Backbone bond lengths (Angstrom), bond angles and torsions (degrees), N, CA, C in turn:
res aa  C-N    CA-C-N  psi(-1)  N-CA   C-N-CA  omega(-1)  CA-C   N-CA-C  phi
1 X - - - 1.450 - - 1.414 111.31 -
2 X 1.414 119.13 -40.50 1.468 122.50 178.57 1.554 109.55 -57.36
3 X 1.339 117.07 -43.09 1.385 119.90 178.57 1.517 114.24 -62.77
4 X 1.408 114.26 -42.45 1.428 116.97 176.70 1.455 111.06 -59.00
5 X 1.321 117.98 -48.54 1.435 123.16 -177.64 1.570 112.78 -60.13
6 X 1.260 115.06 -37.09 1.458 122.04 177.44 1.541 109.52 -66.35
7 X 1.268 115.55 -43.93 1.492 118.67 -176.64 1.568 109.41 -67.99
8 X 1.279 118.36 -39.18 1.490 118.90 179.90 1.510 112.54 -73.04
9 X 1.338 115.09 -31.32 1.515 117.82 176.20 1.529 109.13 -66.50
10 X 1.360 114.69 -41.50 1.499 119.15 -178.89 1.488 106.69 -65.31
11 X 1.234 117.97 -43.97 1.632 122.28 -179.33 1.515 108.69 -59.03
12 X 1.438 115.60 -46.84 1.425 117.03 179.94 1.489 113.61 -60.30
13 X 1.300 118.28 -36.57 1.474 125.47 175.61 1.485 110.77 -64.08
14 X 1.319 116.61 -37.89 1.514 122.37 179.53 1.508 108.67 -63.79
15 X 1.362 116.58 -44.45 1.516 121.06 180.00 1.501 108.08 -58.54
16 X 1.307 119.18 -45.83 1.486 124.79 -176.58 1.587 106.83 -65.76
17 X 1.298 119.67 -37.08 1.447 123.64 -177.60 1.546 107.87 -68.76
18 X 1.359 118.50 -41.66 1.461 122.01 175.35 1.548 111.40 -59.92
19 X 1.291 117.60 -42.84 1.479 121.30 -177.37 1.556 110.37 -71.59
20 X 1.388 113.65 -35.80 1.469 116.32 178.17 1.534 112.31 -65.43
21 X 1.367 109.91 -34.77 1.522 116.10 -179.48 1.549 107.81 -66.70
22 X 1.339 115.39 -38.66 1.446 120.54 174.28 1.456 114.89 -61.17
23 X 1.327 118.06 -40.79 1.489 118.72 175.29 1.498 113.48 -68.53
24 X 1.293 116.29 -35.69 1.525 118.24 174.50 1.489 111.90 -60.89
25 X 1.293 115.71 -43.60 1.552 118.89 176.73 1.532 111.95 -63.39
26 X 1.374 116.67 -36.96 1.412 118.67 176.85 1.549 112.69 -64.31
27 X 1.342 111.03 -42.23 1.508 117.05 177.78 1.534 111.75 -61.38
28 X 1.278 116.56 -44.04 1.471 121.60 -177.15 1.541 107.82 -67.88
29 X 1.308 120.19 -29.11 1.396 120.06 -174.91 1.547 114.84 -93.61
30 X 1.360 115.13 2.26 1.480 118.18 -178.89 1.511 107.85 -68.14
31 X 1.291 115.69 128.12 1.532 121.67 -173.58 1.494 115.06 -135.75
32 X 1.323 114.12 -157.11 1.466 121.04 -178.30 1.546 111.80 -60.14
33 X 1.335 117.42 -30.64 1.380 119.97 179.19 1.446 117.17 -57.65
34 X 1.361 113.61 -35.72 1.446 121.64 175.82 1.516 110.67 -60.99
35 X 1.332 116.51 -45.58 1.493 119.95 -179.62 1.534 108.94 -64.06
36 X 1.325 116.56 -43.60 1.465 119.21 176.68 1.506 113.79 -58.98
37 X 1.363 118.96 -38.83 1.435 121.94 178.08 1.550 107.68 -68.73
38 X 1.284 120.19 -42.80 1.465 119.33 176.61 1.557 113.00 -59.04
39 X 1.334 114.73 -41.45 1.473 119.27 -179.71 1.555 110.04 -64.11
40 X 1.332 112.56 -41.00 1.530 115.76 -179.42 1.527 112.26 -66.84
41 X 1.307 115.51 -37.88 1.458 119.77 -179.85 1.568 110.04 -72.34
42 X 1.358 116.41 -34.93 1.459 116.02 175.94 1.564 112.35 -69.64
43 X 1.291 116.20 -29.42 1.496 121.80 -176.77 1.536 108.27 -85.07
44 X 1.317 119.25 -7.68 1.515 118.66 -176.46 1.509 109.04 -63.15
45 X 1.320 116.07 127.29 1.493 122.13 176.13 1.525 111.31 -88.57
46 X 1.280 119.85 -17.28 1.438 124.55 174.17 1.484 114.37 -101.99
47 X 1.375 113.73 -125.68 1.440 118.66 175.79 1.478 112.78 -123.41
48 X 1.229 114.15 168.53 1.520 119.97 179.04 1.547 103.61 -95.32
49 X 1.328 115.17 116.27 1.481 121.42 -179.86 1.560 105.13 -96.75
50 X 1.313 116.61 119.31 1.504 121.63 179.11 1.537 107.96 -106.86
51 X 1.269 113.36 131.69 1.515 116.29 -174.50 1.583 107.66 -140.83
52 X 1.316 121.01 144.25 1.363 124.37 178.98 1.593 109.08 -176.56
53 X 1.235 120.12 155.00 1.374 125.34 -177.18 1.602 114.32 -107.97
54 X 1.318 117.02 144.17 1.477 116.77 178.12 1.488 114.35 66.55
55 X 1.301 117.07 -133.98 1.470 123.56 -173.91 1.642 104.23 -64.53
56 X 1.384 116.13 -41.18 1.409 119.04 177.46 1.484 112.56 -54.74
57 X 1.289 115.85 -40.57 1.428 122.65 -178.26 1.525 110.80 -64.79
58 X 1.284 115.61 -41.92 1.504 120.95 -178.97 1.551 106.50 -61.65
59 X 1.324 116.12 -47.27 1.480 119.44 178.64 1.455 109.65 -64.48
60 X 1.365 120.74 -38.02 1.397 124.19 178.45 1.525 113.80 -57.91
61 X 1.359 115.08 -37.82 1.445 119.73 -179.83 1.475 108.88 -65.97
62 X 1.300 117.71 -37.62 1.443 120.54 179.35 1.497 111.04 -69.32
63 X 1.308 119.49 -39.55 1.409 121.51 178.53 1.532 113.20 -62.33
64 X 1.396 113.46 -44.71 1.474 117.44 178.45 1.542 111.38 -65.47
65 X 1.296 118.99 -34.47 1.450 124.21 179.17 1.589 107.80 -66.53
66 X 1.304 115.69 -42.57 1.528 119.72 -177.13 1.500 110.10 -69.46
67 X 1.353 115.48 -37.78 1.491 117.24 176.98 1.582 112.53 -68.75
68 X 1.349 114.19 -41.51 1.499 114.95 -177.87 1.516 107.76 -65.70
69 X 1.312 121.07 -34.39 1.485 118.45 -175.13 1.484 114.20 -85.98
70 X 1.363 118.05 3.60 1.495 122.45 -178.36 1.456 112.84 -130.16
71 X 1.402 115.64 23.21 1.430 121.58 166.11 1.529 114.00 102.32
72 X 1.313 121.28 3.83 1.408 126.13 177.90 1.567 108.76 -113.67
73 X 1.343 119.63 101.29 1.513 119.71 -177.66 1.510 108.43 -59.76
74 X 1.391 115.18 123.81 1.458 117.98 178.91 1.470 107.30 -153.07
75 X 1.350 116.80 154.46 1.489 120.39 170.25 1.494 108.32 -147.86
76 X 1.326 114.04 161.25 1.409 121.39 -175.13 1.536 108.48 -98.09
77 X 1.312 118.90 132.76 1.420 122.82 176.10 1.573 106.74 -121.12
78 X 1.368 113.44 119.67 1.424 119.06 -179.28 1.593 109.47 -69.93
79 X 1.257 117.28 127.51 1.511 119.30 -173.07 1.557 112.96 -61.37
80 X 1.362 116.59 -33.67 1.477 113.64 175.00 1.512 114.32 -69.06
81 X 1.374 113.95 -39.76 1.489 118.74 178.73 1.557 106.75 -67.62
82 X 1.314 120.24 -30.77 1.443 119.65 178.55 1.521 111.32 -61.10
83 X 1.293 113.86 -37.88 1.476 116.63 179.25 1.534 113.43 -68.23
84 X 1.330 118.66 -11.45 1.457 122.48 -173.32 1.527 109.38 -120.98
85 X 1.316 116.84 31.35 1.471 120.85 173.15 1.505 117.91 123.28
86 X 1.424 114.86 -23.12 1.430 113.14 -174.96 1.475 115.55 -76.67
87 X 1.362 117.30 0.49 1.451 120.25 170.73 1.503 111.79 -64.77
88 X 1.358 116.84 -19.12 1.384 122.30 173.20 1.546 114.22 -61.72
89 X 1.348 114.42 -18.04 1.509 117.90 -179.84 1.549 110.88 -82.91
90 X 1.352 119.15 -8.21 1.412 124.57 -170.73 1.547 106.08 -105.09
91 X 1.386 113.10 133.40 1.462 119.98 179.32 1.524 110.57 -116.85
92 X 1.306 116.91 164.48 1.454 121.04 179.47 1.496 110.64 -70.04
93 X 1.339 124.21 -10.09 1.414 121.90 174.94 1.529 113.08 -88.56
94 X 1.356 118.00 -0.99 1.410 122.00 -174.04 1.535 109.35 -84.79
95 X 1.346 112.70 167.36 1.479 120.65 169.15 1.505 107.39 -118.88
96 X 1.322 118.43 135.82 1.456 121.11 176.98 1.505 112.36 -101.67
97 X 1.318 111.52 128.82 1.457 120.22 174.09 1.513 108.96 -111.09
98 X 1.319 115.54 102.76 1.491 122.46 -175.54 1.483 109.61 -99.57
99 X 1.350 119.33 136.36 1.422 125.93 -176.10 1.516 107.44 -124.03
100 X 1.352 112.89 125.12 1.471 119.00 176.09 1.618 105.66 -159.09
101 X 1.261 112.46 117.01 1.540 117.97 -179.96 1.567 108.70 -57.51
102 X 1.291 120.38 -45.72 1.472 122.66 -177.99 1.515 109.50 -84.93
103 X 1.311 116.95 -27.51 1.501 116.10 -173.77 1.555 114.56 81.43
104 X 1.384 112.65 8.27 1.409 115.59 -176.47 1.534 112.92 -128.36
105 X 1.340 115.82 23.29 1.467 122.74 -176.87 1.549 108.22 -66.74
106 X 1.294 114.66 114.31 1.512 118.75 -171.63 1.503 107.80 -66.82
107 X 1.335 122.97 -35.99 1.427 122.19 -177.72 1.461 115.23 -59.85
108 X 1.345 117.95 -18.23 1.469 121.26 -178.95 1.519 111.46 -82.32
109 X 1.389 118.10 -10.13 1.460 119.96 -171.18 1.456 113.71 -54.36
110 X 1.325 120.28 -48.14 1.501 123.74 -175.73 1.425 111.97 -63.24
111 X 1.389 119.82 -45.20 1.455 119.55 179.86 1.518 115.41 -67.61
112 X 1.373 112.36 -30.45 1.489 119.32 176.87 1.468 108.46 -71.13
113 X 1.305 119.46 -43.68 1.568 121.57 177.90 1.477 106.64 -63.46
114 X 1.288 125.22 -36.82 1.429 127.15 179.50 1.541 107.69 -64.16
115 X 1.311 117.77 -47.29 1.492 121.44 -177.81 1.590 108.89 -60.61
116 X 1.290 115.31 -43.10 1.430 115.33 -174.54 1.632 108.33 -74.96
117 X 1.324 116.44 -30.53 1.502 118.51 179.96 1.568 111.89 -66.56
118 X 1.304 113.31 -39.92 1.480 121.49 -176.91 1.495 112.37 -100.21
119 X 1.341 117.54 11.64 1.407 123.23 171.19 1.544 113.67 59.00
120 X 1.370 117.56 39.13 1.458 124.10 170.65 1.465 108.47 -73.16
121 X 1.365 118.25 142.30 1.416 122.92 173.99 1.511 106.29 -68.34
122 X 1.331 118.88 130.19 1.429 123.36 -174.44 1.514 110.73 -115.08
123 X 1.323 118.12 116.73 1.418 120.85 174.61 1.523 108.91 -109.85
124 X 1.334 113.96 132.77 1.465 117.21 -176.84 1.525 111.34 -114.49
125 X 1.323 116.87 141.71 1.526 123.06 170.87 1.402 104.98 -117.94
126 X 1.394 116.39 111.21 1.479 120.78 -176.91 1.571 107.65 -153.49
127 X 1.285 113.62 163.30 1.401 117.70 175.24 1.509 111.26 -90.33
128 X 1.338 116.79 -19.06 1.479 120.38 179.93 1.506 114.56 -112.65
129 X 1.347 112.84 100.35 1.481 118.77 -174.77 1.515 111.23 -66.41
130 X 1.300 119.60 -22.77 1.494 123.06 -179.62 1.536 112.28 -94.35
131 X 1.260 117.37 7.28 1.422 123.17 179.98 1.511 111.79 -71.83
132 X 1.282 120.30 174.24 1.534 123.94 176.03 1.480 111.25 -55.12
133 X 1.388 114.41 -47.41 1.460 120.52 -174.54 1.558 104.25 -69.55
134 X 1.314 121.26 -40.98 1.458 121.23 -178.67 1.503 112.84 -64.88
135 X 1.302 117.61 -37.41 1.424 118.82 176.32 1.446 118.82 -70.57
136 X 1.374 117.25 -31.79 1.401 123.45 176.84 1.552 114.00 -75.71
137 X 1.325 116.66 -26.86 1.462 123.40 -171.95 1.508 108.43 -70.44
138 X 1.365 111.22 151.69 1.546 118.83 173.83 1.499 105.22 -87.43
139 X 1.289 119.21 -31.00 1.504 122.57 177.66 1.450 107.70 -138.11
140 X 1.430 114.66 131.11 1.409 121.55 -177.11 1.561 109.82 -115.88
141 X 1.312 116.29 121.05 1.421 120.70 179.22 1.644 101.93 -105.07
142 X 1.366 112.76 111.07 1.463 120.95 -170.38 1.448 111.07 -89.18
143 X 1.352 119.61 123.05 1.422 123.22 170.33 1.437 114.33 -75.52
144 X 1.321 120.49 145.30 1.478 121.37 -177.34 1.543 117.44 -66.90
145 X 1.256 115.91 143.16 1.521 115.17 177.12 1.523 109.59 -77.51
146 X 1.317 112.00 73.53 1.463 120.77 -177.94 1.464 111.35 -103.04
147 X 1.307 114.13 152.44 1.461 119.82 -178.89 1.596 109.29 -69.37
148 X 1.348 115.34 137.92 1.419 118.85 169.63 1.507 112.65 -70.00
149 X 1.301 117.18 149.65 1.443 120.07 -178.49 1.557 112.84 -83.14
150 X 1.328 117.67 -5.55 1.465 124.56 173.99 1.524 109.13 -60.53
151 X 1.350 120.08 136.64 1.457 119.95 -179.98 1.589 113.72 -64.83
152 X 1.322 112.73 -24.06 1.548 116.36 173.61 1.490 113.00 -107.59
153 X 1.297 115.68 11.85 1.441 124.34 173.86 1.549 112.84 53.64
154 X 1.271 113.01 39.28 1.506 117.76 174.69 1.480 117.31 -116.61
155 X 1.334 115.45 -40.78 1.527 115.91 178.22 1.473 110.93 -71.57
156 X 1.377 119.81 132.13 1.466 120.59 178.97 1.518 108.90 -63.81
157 X 1.276 118.49 124.10 1.416 124.61 179.67 1.554 110.70 -134.66
158 X 1.399 112.51 -75.90 1.443 114.82 177.99 1.504 110.29 -59.44
159 X 1.296 121.93 -35.42 1.418 124.49 -172.87 1.507 108.64 -73.43
160 X 1.363 121.44 -36.55 1.413 122.24 177.18 1.520 111.25 -71.65
161 X 1.288 117.54 -37.79 1.427 123.35 176.19 1.503 110.67 -60.36
162 X 1.301 114.70 -42.70 1.511 119.61 -179.20 1.557 108.66 -69.82
163 X 1.290 119.75 -38.15 1.426 122.39 176.25 1.477 113.00 -63.98
164 X 1.313 119.83 -43.56 1.420 125.24 178.05 1.592 109.31 -62.87
165 X 1.288 114.12 -44.17 1.455 116.28 -179.63 1.460 116.85 -66.60
166 X 1.409 113.30 -32.99 1.477 121.57 173.89 1.511 113.48 -67.73
167 X 1.360 112.62 -36.33 1.522 118.67 175.22 1.478 109.65 -65.57
168 X 1.392 117.91 -41.39 1.470 121.42 177.80 1.562 109.33 -61.51
169 X 1.292 118.11 -44.92 1.425 122.57 -175.96 1.510 109.26 -60.64
170 X 1.346 118.14 -41.57 1.472 122.83 174.41 1.489 114.03 -60.33
171 X 1.406 110.23 -52.13 1.536 114.62 -177.88 1.491 109.14 -63.85
172 X 1.304 123.48 -44.12 1.418 124.12 -177.38 1.515 114.20 -64.51
173 X 1.316 113.87 -38.42 1.446 118.55 179.90 1.558 110.46 -68.82
174 X 1.323 118.47 -39.21 1.420 124.97 172.69 1.488 109.52 -62.48
175 X 1.261 119.82 -43.45 1.507 123.23 179.72 1.541 110.07 -60.98
176 X 1.310 116.90 -44.55 1.441 123.38 -177.37 1.531 108.34 -67.52
177 X 1.354 116.44 -43.22 1.454 116.45 -179.81 1.541 112.76 -65.96
178 X 1.288 118.78 -35.56 1.454 124.39 -178.80 1.529 111.15 -73.20
179 X 1.324 117.64 -18.00 1.477 120.83 -176.22 1.490 110.59 74.61
180 X 1.328 118.40 31.10 1.420 121.37 -178.98 1.506 111.76 -72.19
181 X 1.343 115.13 115.82 1.427 117.31 -167.75 1.579 110.30 -112.97
182 X 1.324 115.14 -169.47 1.484 123.05 -178.06 1.525 110.00 -58.63
183 X 1.289 117.60 -42.12 1.517 119.71 -176.08 1.517 106.05 -62.96
184 X 1.314 120.38 -45.41 1.457 124.19 176.62 1.521 111.61 -56.83
185 X 1.356 112.52 -44.87 1.462 118.00 -179.19 1.479 113.83 -62.78
186 X 1.303 118.56 -36.98 1.525 125.25 174.59 1.537 107.56 -63.27
187 X 1.291 120.46 -43.07 1.457 121.65 -179.87 1.535 112.03 -59.82
188 X 1.344 113.86 -38.56 1.516 120.05 -175.55 1.473 111.66 -87.40
189 X 1.439 118.08 -13.72 1.486 119.52 177.33 1.496 110.31 -130.90
190 X 1.318 118.21 64.46 1.455 115.73 -178.48 1.531 115.20 -71.69
191 X 1.394 116.14 -13.44 1.530 115.44 179.01 1.506 106.84 -108.77
192 X 1.378 113.97 168.17 1.422 120.23 175.12 1.574 113.24 84.33
193 X 1.279 112.00 175.53 1.461 117.00 -178.11 1.484 113.73 -66.47
194 X 1.372 119.91 -39.74 1.473 117.14 -179.22 1.524 111.51 -62.72
195 X 1.316 116.63 -44.11 1.493 118.94 177.32 1.473 113.70 -60.72
196 X 1.283 117.29 -42.30 1.529 121.01 179.53 1.475 109.21 -67.40
197 X 1.314 121.69 -39.76 1.496 123.77 -176.85 1.460 109.30 -69.73
198 X 1.309 119.99 -26.60 1.533 124.23 -175.74 1.587 111.54 -93.80
199 X 1.339 114.00 -7.48 1.398 114.94 176.89 1.468 113.68 -60.05
200 X 1.356 118.14 143.50 1.470 118.43 177.70 1.559 108.02 -87.43
201 X 1.262 115.19 164.10 1.475 122.09 -178.39 1.563 107.50 -61.11
202 X 1.342 116.74 -42.01 1.434 119.77 -178.89 1.538 109.29 -61.13
203 X 1.349 116.84 -43.00 1.446 121.22 178.76 1.568 111.53 -57.60
204 X 1.354 109.69 -45.53 1.418 116.25 -176.55 1.534 112.80 -65.04
205 X 1.312 116.38 -42.10 1.468 120.63 -178.80 1.523 110.18 -71.98
206 X 1.278 116.39 -30.80 1.525 116.69 -177.78 1.431 110.60 -71.00
207 X 1.324 119.52 -23.66 1.459 124.95 -179.18 1.549 110.38 -77.42
208 X 1.187 117.97 -15.52 1.517 122.90 179.17 1.511 113.52 -80.11
209 X 1.313 117.26 150.84 1.444 117.41 172.02 1.458 107.18 -81.58
210 X 1.368 116.02 162.23 1.486 119.38 -177.01 1.543 110.96 -48.01
211 X 1.320 114.41 126.94 1.442 118.80 -177.60 1.549 110.91 -123.76
212 X 1.347 113.68 142.11 1.446 122.27 178.26 1.503 106.38 -86.34
213 X 1.330 116.55 113.30 1.507 120.64 -178.18 1.544 110.55 -75.85
214 X 1.325 122.65 141.84 1.403 123.75 177.72 1.607 108.97 -80.09
215 X 1.334 111.27 90.86 1.404 119.45 -177.96 1.540 113.58 -120.48
216 X 1.292 120.32 146.29 1.474 126.49 177.50 1.470 109.05 -137.72
217 X 1.370 112.33 157.20 1.439 118.25 171.29 1.550 112.43 -82.05
218 X 1.272 116.14 166.19 1.494 120.94 -178.04 1.528 111.95 -60.42
219 X 1.356 114.95 -37.26 1.485 118.57 -175.36 1.481 109.94 -89.26
220 X 1.328 124.06 2.61 1.466 126.35 174.75 1.493 112.24 -53.86
221 X 1.321 118.28 136.02 1.527 120.81 -174.80 1.584 102.95 -75.47
222 X 1.302 107.36 160.58 1.503 116.31 -178.70 1.530 108.91 -66.06
223 X 1.290 119.75 -34.13 1.456 123.53 176.63 1.514 113.74 -59.34
224 X 1.341 117.17 -41.32 1.367 126.60 175.61 1.530 113.83 -65.86
225 X 1.344 112.07 -40.82 1.467 120.42 -178.72 1.498 107.92 -63.19
226 X 1.387 117.98 -42.14 1.510 121.19 179.68 1.512 107.63 -62.17
227 X 1.272 123.31 -38.10 1.450 126.14 179.57 1.466 110.84 -65.67
228 X 1.361 119.99 -46.21 1.425 123.72 179.31 1.540 112.42 -60.66
229 X 1.385 112.51 -46.35 1.503 118.93 179.84 1.627 108.90 -60.25
230 X 1.282 113.33 -43.47 1.503 118.72 -177.28 1.548 108.56 -65.12
231 X 1.310 119.07 -44.45 1.449 121.22 177.26 1.556 115.13 -64.11
232 X 1.285 112.20 -35.92 1.456 118.01 179.95 1.456 116.51 -73.54
233 X 1.303 117.87 -22.35 1.450 123.86 169.59 1.571 113.69 65.61
234 X 1.392 115.96 13.47 1.422 116.53 177.56 1.597 111.85 -112.80
235 X 1.387 113.58 -0.74 1.435 114.91 179.37 1.517 116.58 78.94
236 X 1.348 115.09 10.82 1.460 121.36 -177.03 1.509 111.46 -144.17
237 X 1.370 114.94 149.71 1.469 119.84 170.97 1.555 107.87 -135.49
238 X 1.352 114.15 137.23 1.392 115.24 177.93 1.463 111.63 -91.46
239 X 1.317 120.88 143.79 1.475 131.86 -178.16 1.538 106.05 -102.39
240 X 1.352 117.62 121.62 1.454 121.08 179.42 1.593 109.90 -119.93
241 X 1.296 112.80 154.90 1.487 121.62 178.65 1.610 107.64 -83.21
242 X 1.282 115.44 -171.96 1.388 123.06 -179.42 1.517 111.71 -66.40
243 X 1.290 118.43 -24.82 1.500 121.13 176.80 1.513 114.43 -92.72
244 X 1.382 113.26 3.08 1.449 118.68 179.38 1.510 117.50 83.40
245 X 1.374 113.03 10.96 1.512 116.62 -177.82 1.578 105.33 -86.38
246 X 1.316 112.99 147.16 1.465 120.63 -178.62 1.545 108.09 -77.10
247 X 1.387 112.69 122.30 1.460 116.01 -179.33 1.565 108.33 -118.55
248 X 1.310 117.75 -11.89 1.513 119.15 -179.90 1.475 111.32 -168.09
249 X 1.302 115.40 175.25 1.444 124.53 179.84 1.465 110.34 -138.20
250 X 1.311 117.65 141.46 1.475 119.14 174.36 1.539 109.01 -118.23
251 X 1.331 117.31 120.05 1.466 122.21 178.20 1.514 112.89 -103.31
252 X 1.322 115.11 169.80 1.461 119.58 171.26 1.516 108.74 -50.30
253 X 1.261 117.58 -44.16 1.532 119.05 -178.74 1.545 112.51 -61.79
254 X 1.262 117.34 -36.00 1.485 122.93 -179.02 1.566 106.79 -68.15
255 X 1.369 117.65 -37.55 1.366 121.41 175.64 1.534 113.00 -62.11
256 X 1.271 115.10 -52.30 1.448 119.89 -177.37 1.563 109.89 -62.08
257 X 1.344 121.04 -36.81 1.382 121.13 175.15 1.505 114.16 -61.61
258 X 1.362 112.11 -44.29 1.521 118.64 178.65 1.516 110.99 -62.00
259 X 1.271 119.05 -38.75 1.492 122.48 178.58 1.552 110.01 -69.90
260 X 1.323 115.95 -37.02 1.460 117.72 174.92 1.558 111.65 -60.00
261 X 1.320 112.72 -40.03 1.467 116.87 -178.60 1.533 113.88 -88.74
262 X 1.387 114.30 10.61 1.468 120.78 177.07 1.539 112.06 60.31
263 X 1.340 115.49 39.57 1.458 116.86 178.45 1.592 109.76 -100.50
264 X 1.364 111.36 51.13 1.508 117.62 179.91 1.522 114.44 -59.25
265 X 1.321 114.03 -31.12 1.482 118.52 -174.68 1.575 111.19 -97.86
266 X 1.357 116.00 10.80 1.426 117.19 -178.04 1.564 111.41 -77.33
267 X 1.358 115.62 161.24 1.399 118.23 175.43 1.540 112.09 -102.65
268 X 1.342 116.99 176.05 1.487 121.71 -171.09 1.598 108.70 -56.25
269 X 1.359 113.34 -46.00 1.499 117.90 -176.86 1.532 110.92 -55.06
270 X 1.357 116.07 -37.21 1.495 117.14 -175.71 1.447 116.85 -77.85
271 X 1.410 119.53 -17.26 1.391 120.79 -178.17 1.524 115.15 -116.31
272 X 1.378 113.64 -1.15 1.504 116.65 -176.42 1.549 112.09 -80.00
273 X 1.277 114.23 159.33 1.465 121.24 170.05 1.573 105.98 -88.25
274 X 1.289 115.78 116.99 1.436 116.96 -177.68 1.551 111.95 -84.08
275 X 1.317 114.97 166.32 1.472 119.67 -177.88 1.550 113.31 53.48
276 X 1.278 117.68 52.67 1.496 120.39 -171.51 1.548 109.44 -69.62
277 X 1.253 116.40 158.08 1.538 124.20 172.12 1.519 104.45 -63.54
278 X 1.334 117.86 141.14 1.373 121.47 173.56 1.578 111.26 -141.65
279 X 1.283 116.64 167.33 1.443 122.25 175.52 1.502 111.81 -130.21
280 X 1.290 117.91 157.67 1.439 124.74 178.60 1.550 111.73 -110.84
281 X 1.309 112.64 166.35 1.492 118.75 -173.88 1.442 116.89 -64.46
282 X 1.303 119.74 -23.70 1.426 122.23 179.49 1.465 118.71 -83.82
283 X 1.412 114.34 -8.47 1.398 118.81 179.33 1.516 111.50 -70.60
284 X 1.325 118.69 153.01 1.417 126.99 173.90 1.460 117.19 -85.88
285 X 1.288 121.69 149.14 1.452 122.63 178.39 1.497 114.03 -50.35
286 X 1.308 114.58 -45.95 1.644 118.91 -178.92 1.516 105.90 -61.16
287 X 1.372 120.11 -37.38 1.485 116.28 179.35 1.538 115.15 -65.79
288 X 1.343 114.51 -38.51 1.426 123.17 176.49 1.563 109.44 -57.24
289 X 1.371 113.10 -50.09 1.472 118.04 -177.65 1.481 109.33 -63.06
290 X 1.294 119.27 -39.06 1.520 119.64 177.33 1.519 112.77 -62.89
291 X 1.379 112.91 -41.66 1.438 114.60 177.48 1.484 114.81 -64.22
292 X 1.339 120.63 -39.33 1.403 126.09 177.49 1.585 110.80 -64.22
293 X 1.330 113.98 -42.14 1.491 116.00 179.77 1.504 109.82 -72.16
294 X 1.315 120.40 -41.33 1.408 122.66 -177.99 1.583 112.02 -57.28
295 X 1.337 111.47 -46.50 1.505 117.95 -176.42 1.489 115.16 -92.68
296 X 1.352 114.49 0.60 1.490 120.50 171.96 1.569 110.51 64.13
297 X 1.334 113.10 40.11 1.517 116.97 177.56 1.505 110.37 -118.30
298 X 1.251 118.08 155.98 1.480 117.54 -173.52 1.595 113.12 -104.90
299 X 1.280 118.68 -6.18 1.426 119.00 179.98 1.527 108.82 -154.16
300 X 1.319 116.70 155.11 1.434 122.44 -177.73 1.584 110.78 -149.33
301 X 1.303 117.51 141.15 1.438 120.65 178.04 1.579 109.77 -89.55
302 X 1.356 110.69 139.45 1.486 116.32 173.21 1.540 105.11 -93.99
303 X 1.298 117.55 138.13 1.485 122.27 -178.51 1.520 108.24 -124.22
304 X 1.386 111.47 158.10 1.460 118.19 176.78 1.576 108.03 -91.90
305 X 1.353 110.78 -172.89 1.487 116.53 -178.55 1.554 114.90 -58.70
306 X 1.408 115.54 -30.00 1.378 120.00 -176.80 1.633 110.10 -86.99
307 X 1.282 115.74 5.52 1.419 118.30 -178.40 1.548 118.79 83.08
308 X 1.333 112.26 5.49 1.487 119.98 -176.78 1.556 109.03 -84.46
309 X 1.308 119.19 140.36 1.481 121.85 179.20 1.486 110.76 -70.62
310 X 1.291 117.70 134.78 1.462 124.72 176.68 1.486 113.78 -120.31
311 X 1.289 119.34 -7.43 1.458 125.34 -176.90 1.465 115.59 -172.08
312 X 1.331 121.36 159.46 1.398 125.65 176.00 1.495 107.91 -127.59
313 X 1.322 118.44 121.77 1.424 122.53 -177.84 1.559 108.67 -111.24
314 X 1.335 114.30 130.45 1.461 122.48 -179.96 1.478 112.10 -109.10
315 X 1.341 119.65 142.18 1.428 124.87 -178.33 1.465 114.21 -54.48
316 X 1.294 118.36 -41.16 1.451 121.31 179.77 1.509 114.13 -65.60
317 X 1.301 114.91 -39.61 1.420 119.79 175.40 1.559 112.64 -63.19
318 X 1.242 115.66 -43.37 1.450 120.06 179.51 1.532 113.72 -68.90
319 X 1.328 118.15 -38.27 1.463 120.08 173.38 1.430 111.53 -65.90
320 X 1.393 120.03 -36.11 1.486 119.34 177.39 1.449 114.08 -59.87
321 X 1.335 118.50 -30.04 1.457 122.35 179.28 1.578 111.30 -65.44
């Protein structure tokens, strides 16, 4: 069994080596055509229409999805469906990105004819520059003549990996050129972990209903501090000065230390941790989580430009997002 496991692990690594070699060939062959494709996509007044059949189609769907989520409006049109009415989704302002390893995929013929008839800019991704697709295209991105990782060299493997990587290279270059940043990413990804992690503190606080922050004055008695912390249910109370600026924080741990030292009659100023860690409204949720983890604290106050507390963020709440 150990021998069998070792053989399959070795073979798995060989598959990856073959595909890595294909990506290296793709990288070495990237030329002026790539720049022309980027320019054509940046100049597109409509949308990027991605089309391909079979495995190329599956990869094309991912390319279209990546572009759409990073600032380049795009969608996938299945070539067979295009022949039965979906050509109505395509306008003369669009750019067509057609994918075919051989360049001779018959199902692409109708959408290619449509592109030429209505003078759409046509970008081809193919291994065969002299194929029908290659000759019809305005710009040809040529895939490397690399070995497929399939043991009988029939199933698309290295070629589809290269196509996907080339699509990523286009999408990320466009994203970089457009200056698509984290704020844009949040707008396009409001759901899921990515969207939550990239939310700003301001965004997070604005989504809450009006909340009563657990705040006390410096002269507040320890007994009252305990009540405020208990009612706040976050295990913390912020200590503010006469102008309402945050000057300290009292945690459950501070209370326990005070009790240990028999400071029952102390006030908030005497038991607080001064110069507490704080966050600002422009910080992202993931940055707040990193701050909490780095300093081994469970909660932090968000403050405004005047130093006044506007919210309390707890590690458990942030992780639930």
